[in-house]
PyMOL CGO cylinders between C-alpha atoms (Angstrom):
from pymol import cmd
from pymol.cgo import CYLINDER

trace = [
    CYLINDER, 0.01, 0.03, 0.07, 1.38, 3.37, -0.92, 0.3, 1, 1, 1, 1, 1, 1,
    CYLINDER, 1.38, 3.37, -0.92, 1.91, 6.10, 1.91, 0.3, 1, 1, 1, 1, 1, 1,
    CYLINDER, 1.91, 6.10, 1.91, -0.47, 8.52, 2.22, 0.3, 1, 1, 1, 1, 1, 1,
    CYLINDER, -0.47, 8.52, 2.22, 0.42, 11.68, 0.62, 0.3, 1, 1, 1, 1, 1, 1,
    CYLINDER, 0.42, 11.68, 0.62, -0.41, 15.37, 1.80, 0.3, 1, 1, 1, 1, 1, 1,
    CYLINDER, -0.41, 15.37, 1.80, -1.64, 17.33, -1.27, 0.3, 1, 1, 1, 1, 1, 1,
    CYLINDER, -1.64, 17.33, -1.27, -1.41, 20.43, 0.78, 0.3, 1, 1, 1, 1, 1, 1,
    CYLINDER, -1.41, 20.43, 0.78, 1.04, 22.84, -0.98, 0.3, 1, 1, 1, 1, 1, 1,
    CYLINDER, 1.04, 22.84, -0.98, 4.22, 23.38, 1.19, 0.3, 1, 1, 1, 1, 1, 1,
    CYLINDER, 4.22, 23.38, 1.19, 3.33, 27.12, 0.89, 0.3, 1, 1, 1, 1, 1, 1,
    CYLINDER, 3.33, 27.12, 0.89, 0.51, 26.58, 3.48, 0.3, 1, 1, 1, 1, 1, 1,
    CYLINDER, 0.51, 26.58, 3.48, 2.60, 25.69, 6.19, 0.3, 1, 1, 1, 1, 1, 1,
    CYLINDER, 2.60, 25.69, 6.19, 3.18, 22.56, 8.54, 0.3, 1, 1, 1, 1, 1, 1,
    CYLINDER, 3.18, 22.56, 8.54, 0.59, 23.83, 10.63, 0.3, 1, 1, 1, 1, 1, 1,
    CYLINDER, 0.59, 23.83, 10.63, -1.69, 25.37, 7.89, 0.3, 1, 1, 1, 1, 1, 1,
    CYLINDER, -1.69, 25.37, 7.89, -0.37, 29.02, 8.12, 0.3, 1, 1, 1, 1, 1, 1,
    CYLINDER, -0.37, 29.02, 8.12, -1.70, 29.67, 4.82, 0.3, 1, 1, 1, 1, 1, 1,
    CYLINDER, -1.70, 29.67, 4.82, -5.34, 29.05, 5.50, 0.3, 1, 1, 1, 1, 1, 1,
    CYLINDER, -5.34, 29.05, 5.50, -5.11, 31.49, 8.50, 0.3, 1, 1, 1, 1, 1, 1,
    CYLINDER, -5.11, 31.49, 8.50, -3.55, 34.25, 6.40, 0.3, 1, 1, 1, 1, 1, 1,
    CYLINDER, -3.55, 34.25, 6.40, -6.24, 33.72, 3.87, 0.3, 1, 1, 1, 1, 1, 1,
    CYLINDER, -6.24, 33.72, 3.87, -8.71, 33.88, 6.41, 0.3, 1, 1, 1, 1, 1, 1,
    CYLINDER, -8.71, 33.88, 6.41, -7.46, 37.02, 7.96, 0.3, 1, 1, 1, 1, 1, 1,
    CYLINDER, -7.46, 37.02, 7.96, -7.47, 38.83, 4.47, 0.3, 1, 1, 1, 1, 1, 1,
    CYLINDER, -7.47, 38.83, 4.47, -11.07, 37.84, 3.85, 0.3, 1, 1, 1, 1, 1, 1,
    CYLINDER, -11.07, 37.84, 3.85, -12.05, 38.66, 7.41, 0.3, 1, 1, 1, 1, 1, 1,
    CYLINDER, -12.05, 38.66, 7.41, -10.24, 42.13, 6.97, 0.3, 1, 1, 1, 1, 1, 1,
    CYLINDER, -10.24, 42.13, 6.97, -12.09, 42.69, 3.61, 0.3, 1, 1, 1, 1, 1, 1,
    CYLINDER, -12.09, 42.69, 3.61, -15.63, 42.12, 5.50, 0.3, 1, 1, 1, 1, 1, 1,
    CYLINDER, -15.63, 42.12, 5.50, -14.60, 44.34, 8.12, 0.3, 1, 1, 1, 1, 1, 1,
    CYLINDER, -14.60, 44.34, 8.12, -13.67, 47.37, 5.94, 0.3, 1, 1, 1, 1, 1, 1,
    CYLINDER, -13.67, 47.37, 5.94, -15.89, 46.75, 2.76, 0.3, 1, 1, 1, 1, 1, 1,
    CYLINDER, -15.89, 46.75, 2.76, -19.06, 48.65, 4.15, 0.3, 1, 1, 1, 1, 1, 1,
    CYLINDER, -19.06, 48.65, 4.15, -16.66, 51.92, 4.14, 0.3, 1, 1, 1, 1, 1, 1,
    CYLINDER, -16.66, 51.92, 4.14, -14.73, 51.56, 0.92, 0.3, 1, 1, 1, 1, 1, 1,
    CYLINDER, -14.73, 51.56, 0.92, -17.28, 50.24, -1.32, 0.3, 1, 1, 1, 1, 1, 1,
    CYLINDER, -17.28, 50.24, -1.32, -20.58, 51.51, -2.41, 0.3, 1, 1, 1, 1, 1, 1,
    CYLINDER, -20.58, 51.51, -2.41, -23.88, 50.45, -0.53, 0.3, 1, 1, 1, 1, 1, 1,
    CYLINDER, -23.88, 50.45, -0.53, -25.91, 47.90, -2.36, 0.3, 1, 1, 1, 1, 1, 1,
    CYLINDER, -25.91, 47.90, -2.36, -29.20, 48.65, -3.90, 0.3, 1, 1, 1, 1, 1, 1,
    CYLINDER, -29.20, 48.65, -3.90, -30.13, 44.93, -3.65, 0.3, 1, 1, 1, 1, 1, 1,
    CYLINDER, -30.13, 44.93, -3.65, -30.24, 44.86, 0.27, 0.3, 1, 1, 1, 1, 1, 1,
    CYLINDER, -30.24, 44.86, 0.27, -32.84, 47.28, 1.60, 0.3, 1, 1, 1, 1, 1, 1,
    CYLINDER, -32.84, 47.28, 1.60, -31.75, 50.12, 3.70, 0.3, 1, 1, 1, 1, 1, 1,
    CYLINDER, -31.75, 50.12, 3.70, -34.28, 49.56, 6.59, 0.3, 1, 1, 1, 1, 1, 1,
    CYLINDER, -34.28, 49.56, 6.59, -34.09, 49.67, 10.27, 0.3, 1, 1, 1, 1, 1, 1,
    CYLINDER, -34.09, 49.67, 10.27, -35.49, 46.26, 10.22, 0.3, 1, 1, 1, 1, 1, 1,
    CYLINDER, -35.49, 46.26, 10.22, -32.61, 44.67, 8.31, 0.3, 1, 1, 1, 1, 1, 1,
    CYLINDER, -32.61, 44.67, 8.31, -30.20, 46.70, 10.41, 0.3, 1, 1, 1, 1, 1, 1,
    CYLINDER, -30.20, 46.70, 10.41, -31.60, 45.02, 13.45, 0.3, 1, 1, 1, 1, 1, 1,
    CYLINDER, -31.60, 45.02, 13.45, -31.82, 41.69, 11.98, 0.3, 1, 1, 1, 1, 1, 1,
    CYLINDER, -31.82, 41.69, 11.98, -27.73, 42.19, 11.12, 0.3, 1, 1, 1, 1, 1, 1,
    CYLINDER, -27.73, 42.19, 11.12, -27.07, 43.30, 14.52, 0.3, 1, 1, 1, 1, 1, 1,
    CYLINDER, -27.07, 43.30, 14.52, -28.86, 40.43, 16.38, 0.3, 1, 1, 1, 1, 1, 1,
    CYLINDER, -28.86, 40.43, 16.38, -27.09, 37.99, 13.85, 0.3, 1, 1, 1, 1, 1, 1,
    CYLINDER, -27.09, 37.99, 13.85, -23.66, 39.49, 14.59, 0.3, 1, 1, 1, 1, 1, 1,
    CYLINDER, -23.66, 39.49, 14.59, -24.34, 39.31, 18.39, 0.3, 1, 1, 1, 1, 1, 1,
    CYLINDER, -24.34, 39.31, 18.39, -25.63, 35.74, 18.17, 0.3, 1, 1, 1, 1, 1, 1,
    CYLINDER, -25.63, 35.74, 18.17, -22.44, 34.94, 16.34, 0.3, 1, 1, 1, 1, 1, 1,
    CYLINDER, -22.44, 34.94, 16.34, -20.16, 36.70, 18.63, 0.3, 1, 1, 1, 1, 1, 1,
    CYLINDER, -20.16, 36.70, 18.63, -22.02, 34.79, 21.67, 0.3, 1, 1, 1, 1, 1, 1,
    CYLINDER, -22.02, 34.79, 21.67, -21.78, 31.47, 19.95, 0.3, 1, 1, 1, 1, 1, 1,
    CYLINDER, -21.78, 31.47, 19.95, -18.28, 32.06, 19.07, 0.3, 1, 1, 1, 1, 1, 1,
    CYLINDER, -18.28, 32.06, 19.07, -17.38, 33.04, 22.68, 0.3, 1, 1, 1, 1, 1, 1,
    CYLINDER, -17.38, 33.04, 22.68, -18.87, 29.83, 24.02, 0.3, 1, 1, 1, 1, 1, 1,
    CYLINDER, -18.87, 29.83, 24.02, -17.04, 27.76, 21.45, 0.3, 1, 1, 1, 1, 1, 1,
    CYLINDER, -17.04, 27.76, 21.45, -13.62, 29.44, 22.29, 0.3, 1, 1, 1, 1, 1, 1,
    CYLINDER, -13.62, 29.44, 22.29, -14.10, 28.73, 26.10, 0.3, 1, 1, 1, 1, 1, 1,
    CYLINDER, -14.10, 28.73, 26.10, -15.22, 25.34, 25.49, 0.3, 1, 1, 1, 1, 1, 1,
    CYLINDER, -15.22, 25.34, 25.49, -12.00, 24.68, 23.48, 0.3, 1, 1, 1, 1, 1, 1,
    CYLINDER, -12.00, 24.68, 23.48, -9.93, 26.01, 26.14, 0.3, 1, 1, 1, 1, 1, 1,
    CYLINDER, -9.93, 26.01, 26.14, -6.22, 25.53, 25.86, 0.3, 1, 1, 1, 1, 1, 1,
    CYLINDER, -6.22, 25.53, 25.86, -6.93, 23.20, 22.71, 0.3, 1, 1, 1, 1, 1, 1,
    CYLINDER, -6.93, 23.20, 22.71, -7.67, 26.80, 20.66, 0.3, 1, 1, 1, 1, 1, 1,
    CYLINDER, -7.67, 26.80, 20.66, -5.17, 27.41, 17.82, 0.3, 1, 1, 1, 1, 1, 1,
    CYLINDER, -5.17, 27.41, 17.82, -5.86, 29.44, 14.77, 0.3, 1, 1, 1, 1, 1, 1,
    CYLINDER, -5.86, 29.44, 14.77, -4.20, 26.73, 12.78, 0.3, 1, 1, 1, 1, 1, 1,
    CYLINDER, -4.20, 26.73, 12.78, -6.02, 23.76, 11.22, 0.3, 1, 1, 1, 1, 1, 1,
    CYLINDER, -6.02, 23.76, 11.22, -3.27, 21.28, 12.82, 0.3, 1, 1, 1, 1, 1, 1,
    CYLINDER, -3.27, 21.28, 12.82, -4.27, 20.41, 16.27, 0.3, 1, 1, 1, 1, 1, 1,
    CYLINDER, -4.27, 20.41, 16.27, -1.89, 20.90, 19.34, 0.3, 1, 1, 1, 1, 1, 1,
    CYLINDER, -1.89, 20.90, 19.34, 0.38, 18.16, 20.00, 0.3, 1, 1, 1, 1, 1, 1,
    CYLINDER, 0.38, 18.16, 20.00, -1.17, 17.82, 23.42, 0.3, 1, 1, 1, 1, 1, 1,
    CYLINDER, -1.17, 17.82, 23.42, -4.72, 18.51, 22.55, 0.3, 1, 1, 1, 1, 1, 1,
    CYLINDER, -4.72, 18.51, 22.55, -7.77, 16.60, 23.27, 0.3, 1, 1, 1, 1, 1, 1,
    CYLINDER, -7.77, 16.60, 23.27, -10.82, 16.24, 21.09, 0.3, 1, 1, 1, 1, 1, 1,
    CYLINDER, -10.82, 16.24, 21.09, -13.93, 18.19, 22.20, 0.3, 1, 1, 1, 1, 1, 1,
    CYLINDER, -13.93, 18.19, 22.20, -17.26, 16.91, 21.28, 0.3, 1, 1, 1, 1, 1, 1,
    CYLINDER, -17.26, 16.91, 21.28, -19.37, 18.57, 23.97, 0.3, 1, 1, 1, 1, 1, 1,
    CYLINDER, -19.37, 18.57, 23.97, -21.07, 21.89, 24.19, 0.3, 1, 1, 1, 1, 1, 1,
    CYLINDER, -21.07, 21.89, 24.19, -21.04, 23.83, 20.92, 0.3, 1, 1, 1, 1, 1, 1,
    CYLINDER, -21.04, 23.83, 20.92, -19.03, 20.93, 19.43, 0.3, 1, 1, 1, 1, 1, 1,
    CYLINDER, -19.03, 20.93, 19.43, -22.01, 18.60, 19.86, 0.3, 1, 1, 1, 1, 1, 1,
    CYLINDER, -22.01, 18.60, 19.86, -24.13, 20.95, 17.67, 0.3, 1, 1, 1, 1, 1, 1,
    CYLINDER, -24.13, 20.95, 17.67, -21.60, 21.57, 14.62, 0.3, 1, 1, 1, 1, 1, 1,
    CYLINDER, -21.60, 21.57, 14.62, -17.84, 20.22, 14.46, 0.3, 1, 1, 1, 1, 1, 1,
    CYLINDER, -17.84, 20.22, 14.46, -16.81, 23.78, 13.85, 0.3, 1, 1, 1, 1, 1, 1,
    CYLINDER, -16.81, 23.78, 13.85, -18.62, 26.39, 15.62, 0.3, 1, 1, 1, 1, 1, 1,
    CYLINDER, -18.62, 26.39, 15.62, -16.05, 28.90, 15.80, 0.3, 1, 1, 1, 1, 1, 1,
    CYLINDER, -16.05, 28.90, 15.80, -16.12, 28.95, 11.88, 0.3, 1, 1, 1, 1, 1, 1,
    CYLINDER, -16.12, 28.95, 11.88, -20.01, 29.15, 11.93, 0.3, 1, 1, 1, 1, 1, 1,
    CYLINDER, -20.01, 29.15, 11.93, -19.93, 31.91, 14.45, 0.3, 1, 1, 1, 1, 1, 1,
    CYLINDER, -19.93, 31.91, 14.45, -17.40, 34.10, 12.18, 0.3, 1, 1, 1, 1, 1, 1,
    CYLINDER, -17.40, 34.10, 12.18, -19.83, 33.49, 9.25, 0.3, 1, 1, 1, 1, 1, 1,
    CYLINDER, -19.83, 33.49, 9.25, -22.80, 34.53, 11.13, 0.3, 1, 1, 1, 1, 1, 1,
    CYLINDER, -22.80, 34.53, 11.13, -20.98, 37.73, 12.51, 0.3, 1, 1, 1, 1, 1, 1,
    CYLINDER, -20.98, 37.73, 12.51, -19.91, 38.37, 8.62, 0.3, 1, 1, 1, 1, 1, 1,
    CYLINDER, -19.91, 38.37, 8.62, -23.34, 38.01, 7.49, 0.3, 1, 1, 1, 1, 1, 1,
    CYLINDER, -23.34, 38.01, 7.49, -24.78, 40.08, 10.31, 0.3, 1, 1, 1, 1, 1, 1,
    CYLINDER, -24.78, 40.08, 10.31, -22.30, 43.00, 9.66, 0.3, 1, 1, 1, 1, 1, 1,
    CYLINDER, -22.30, 43.00, 9.66, -23.22, 42.64, 5.98, 0.3, 1, 1, 1, 1, 1, 1,
    CYLINDER, -23.22, 42.64, 5.98, -27.01, 43.11, 6.64, 0.3, 1, 1, 1, 1, 1, 1,
    CYLINDER, -27.01, 43.11, 6.64, -26.38, 45.78, 9.28, 0.3, 1, 1, 1, 1, 1, 1,
    CYLINDER, -26.38, 45.78, 9.28, -24.64, 47.81, 6.90, 0.3, 1, 1, 1, 1, 1, 1,
    CYLINDER, -24.64, 47.81, 6.90, -26.76, 46.74, 3.71, 0.3, 1, 1, 1, 1, 1, 1,
    CYLINDER, -26.76, 46.74, 3.71, -23.54, 45.85, 2.05, 0.3, 1, 1, 1, 1, 1, 1,
    CYLINDER, -23.54, 45.85, 2.05, -23.68, 43.31, -0.93, 0.3, 1, 1, 1, 1, 1, 1,
    CYLINDER, -23.68, 43.31, -0.93, -19.84, 43.12, -1.22, 0.3, 1, 1, 1, 1, 1, 1,
    CYLINDER, -19.84, 43.12, -1.22, -19.81, 42.39, 2.52, 0.3, 1, 1, 1, 1, 1, 1,
    CYLINDER, -19.81, 42.39, 2.52, -22.34, 39.64, 2.03, 0.3, 1, 1, 1, 1, 1, 1,
    CYLINDER, -22.34, 39.64, 2.03, -19.93, 38.29, -0.74, 0.3, 1, 1, 1, 1, 1, 1,
    CYLINDER, -19.93, 38.29, -0.74, -16.85, 38.42, 1.72, 0.3, 1, 1, 1, 1, 1, 1,
    CYLINDER, -16.85, 38.42, 1.72, -19.13, 36.25, 4.08, 0.3, 1, 1, 1, 1, 1, 1,
    CYLINDER, -19.13, 36.25, 4.08, -19.89, 33.88, 1.53, 0.3, 1, 1, 1, 1, 1, 1,
    CYLINDER, -19.89, 33.88, 1.53, -16.30, 33.81, 0.61, 0.3, 1, 1, 1, 1, 1, 1,
    CYLINDER, -16.30, 33.81, 0.61, -15.60, 32.71, 4.42, 0.3, 1, 1, 1, 1, 1, 1,
    CYLINDER, -15.60, 32.71, 4.42, -18.17, 30.00, 4.00, 0.3, 1, 1, 1, 1, 1, 1,
    CYLINDER, -18.17, 30.00, 4.00, -15.98, 28.59, 1.13, 0.3, 1, 1, 1, 1, 1, 1,
    CYLINDER, -15.98, 28.59, 1.13, -12.60, 29.18, 3.09, 0.3, 1, 1, 1, 1, 1, 1,
    CYLINDER, -12.60, 29.18, 3.09, -13.80, 27.75, 6.04, 0.3, 1, 1, 1, 1, 1, 1,
    CYLINDER, -13.80, 27.75, 6.04, -15.16, 24.63, 4.45, 0.3, 1, 1, 1, 1, 1, 1,
    CYLINDER, -15.16, 24.63, 4.45, -11.77, 24.12, 2.38, 0.3, 1, 1, 1, 1, 1, 1,
    CYLINDER, -11.77, 24.12, 2.38, -9.65, 24.74, 5.59, 0.3, 1, 1, 1, 1, 1, 1,
    CYLINDER, -9.65, 24.74, 5.59, -11.82, 22.38, 7.65, 0.3, 1, 1, 1, 1, 1, 1,
    CYLINDER, -11.82, 22.38, 7.65, -11.28, 19.71, 5.03, 0.3, 1, 1, 1, 1, 1, 1,
    CYLINDER, -11.28, 19.71, 5.03, -7.52, 19.97, 5.85, 0.3, 1, 1, 1, 1, 1, 1,
    CYLINDER, -7.52, 19.97, 5.85, -8.18, 20.31, 9.40, 0.3, 1, 1, 1, 1, 1, 1,
    CYLINDER, -8.18, 20.31, 9.40, -10.27, 17.11, 9.35, 0.3, 1, 1, 1, 1, 1, 1,
    CYLINDER, -10.27, 17.11, 9.35, -7.64, 15.06, 8.06, 0.3, 1, 1, 1, 1, 1, 1,
    CYLINDER, -7.64, 15.06, 8.06, -5.02, 16.07, 10.68, 0.3, 1, 1, 1, 1, 1, 1,
    CYLINDER, -5.02, 16.07, 10.68, -7.75, 15.53, 13.15, 0.3, 1, 1, 1, 1, 1, 1,
    CYLINDER, -7.75, 15.53, 13.15, -8.71, 11.83, 12.00, 0.3, 1, 1, 1, 1, 1, 1,
    CYLINDER, -8.71, 11.83, 12.00, -4.94, 11.22, 12.16, 0.3, 1, 1, 1, 1, 1, 1,
    CYLINDER, -4.94, 11.22, 12.16, -4.55, 12.50, 15.56, 0.3, 1, 1, 1, 1, 1, 1,
    CYLINDER, -4.55, 12.50, 15.56, -8.06, 11.27, 16.98, 0.3, 1, 1, 1, 1, 1, 1,
    CYLINDER, -8.06, 11.27, 16.98, -9.15, 8.12, 15.19, 0.3, 1, 1, 1, 1, 1, 1,
    CYLINDER, -9.15, 8.12, 15.19, -12.52, 8.71, 17.05, 0.3, 1, 1, 1, 1, 1, 1,
    CYLINDER, -12.52, 8.71, 17.05, -13.08, 11.78, 15.06, 0.3, 1, 1, 1, 1, 1, 1,
    CYLINDER, -13.08, 11.78, 15.06, -14.39, 9.67, 12.02, 0.3, 1, 1, 1, 1, 1, 1,
    CYLINDER, -14.39, 9.67, 12.02, -17.35, 8.54, 14.10, 0.3, 1, 1, 1, 1, 1, 1,
    CYLINDER, -17.35, 8.54, 14.10, -17.84, 12.27, 15.38, 0.3, 1, 1, 1, 1, 1, 1,
    CYLINDER, -17.84, 12.27, 15.38, -17.96, 13.36, 11.70, 0.3, 1, 1, 1, 1, 1, 1,
    CYLINDER, -17.96, 13.36, 11.70, -20.44, 10.69, 11.04, 0.3, 1, 1, 1, 1, 1, 1,
    CYLINDER, -20.44, 10.69, 11.04, -22.72, 12.10, 13.94, 0.3, 1, 1, 1, 1, 1, 1,
    CYLINDER, -22.72, 12.10, 13.94, -22.08, 15.84, 13.75, 0.3, 1, 1, 1, 1, 1, 1,
    CYLINDER, -22.08, 15.84, 13.75, -22.70, 18.26, 10.91, 0.3, 1, 1, 1, 1, 1, 1,
    CYLINDER, -22.70, 18.26, 10.91, -19.76, 20.36, 9.80, 0.3, 1, 1, 1, 1, 1, 1,
    CYLINDER, -19.76, 20.36, 9.80, -20.95, 24.27, 9.86, 0.3, 1, 1, 1, 1, 1, 1,
    CYLINDER, -20.95, 24.27, 9.86, -24.76, 24.31, 9.99, 0.3, 1, 1, 1, 1, 1, 1,
    CYLINDER, -24.76, 24.31, 9.99, -26.77, 22.35, 12.36, 0.3, 1, 1, 1, 1, 1, 1,
    CYLINDER, -26.77, 22.35, 12.36, -29.05, 19.49, 10.71, 0.3, 1, 1, 1, 1, 1, 1,
    CYLINDER, -29.05, 19.49, 10.71, -28.08, 20.78, 7.22, 0.3, 1, 1, 1, 1, 1, 1,
    CYLINDER, -28.08, 20.78, 7.22, -24.21, 20.68, 6.63, 0.3, 1, 1, 1, 1, 1, 1,
]
cmd.load_cgo(trace, "trace")
């Protein structure tokens, strides 16, 4: 049997540093897009949308904070798990496998709605794609480190409860 080959380009780093850099660029775009790009005529400019966006942003922040606290010393921005880390499958991690990623997307979408910014909403969509790709690499490392992760993958959705 041939040895497993890591198809991740070397430029992405031994811990997945390239994924983190890409993530920071997209998150920075989401943060500043409402100020540097024109507002969208597609998204309504109404108080209700602003409130809905603010609520989504707040819910994402609260969910992300819960996930960070639950992860504790296992927290790392890199896809490769910590050497002495343990697998967390309880709390927010019992609902989705990547609750921090889901929370960042919720905050980005909320920010876009609050500002009525279609480019920012596009940035939130880019984060979904980026986190999906980053999590694929992360999950290969997690299965190598924690064989029980494969069962966890079968039981718990990746980013959206009951959906994906």
